[in-house]
N, C-alpha and C positions, 0 to 999 in steps of 0.2 A: 679537207677533214679533218685538220685541229677543232674548224668551228666546229664538225659534226659529235667529233668527241667530246668538245665542250658543253653543249645538245645533248647527247644521252648522262654524259653525268647527274647534268639538274636536273634530267627526269628523272633518271633514279635518285637520286637525294630531294626532294619531290618530292616520290614516294614516300623513298625512307621518313621523309616528316610525316607525309598524312599518316601512316603508320602510329608509330608515335604521339600522334594526331586524338589519334583513334584509342589506342589504347588509358595517353591521358583522361581525353571525353568517359571511358568507361571508370575510369577508376576513379576518378568524381564522380559518376555518380553512382556508386558501390560507396565510399566516403561520409556519402547524403545520403546514402543507404542507411545504412549504419547508426551514421547519426541520427537519425529523423527517430526510427526502433528504439533507440537508447532515450530520445527523449519523453517520445510518447512510454517507458517504463519506469519511468520517473514521473510523468505527470501520472501511470495510471496507481503506480505507488502512492504518488504524495495524497491521491482523491480516496487510496484505503484507510492512508492512515489519518486523512481526516473525516472517515465520515465511523471508525472506532474512534475517534475519538467521542465523536459525536453522541454512540450510544455508549460509549463509557460515560462520559456527562446526564445521559438520561438514565441509564441507570444508578445513577450518585447520585441521583434527583430521586427518584422514586426508592429508591433505599432511603436518605433524609426523611421523606414523606410517610415512610412504614412506621419512623425511629422514630416521628411524631404525633401515628396514632395510638401506637402503645402507651404515649407515656403519654399522653391525653386520656387512653384508656383507662388507668392508674392510678390517673388525678380524680379519675371522675366517680370511679365504684372502685379504691384500696380494700376491701375489707374483698372480697368477689379478684381481686388482685391475689390477693395475698392466698385465698382460698386457692385459688390453679393454678399457683405456686408449691402449694406445701404436696396437692395432690401431685405433681407429675413427682415428684421428688421424689413420694410417695415411691409411686412404679417407676420409676429406675432401682435405687437400692431396693426394691423387689425382684427387679431381674437382676438387676449386677448382683444380686446376692446368689443364687443357683448361676 
């Protein structure tokens, strides 16, 4: 009888260990999934930041090109530039006065 009781106790202990192992494996899977999801978010955020930085750099370059274009036109045709500036100033003054 003692042997049978000992065997039954061992079976119960093994069943208990199996349950605990299943819980542990499920916990590890859950933790792994959370870690992967977190990693994906960080990578996605980094890609988005890289894309934003690239777009910002392109816009800065276009702005610089625009400034160089205006400077070149002012140097090439200074009287025309002064005339346009005077005309814009006159129109703005007239509009703001009303």
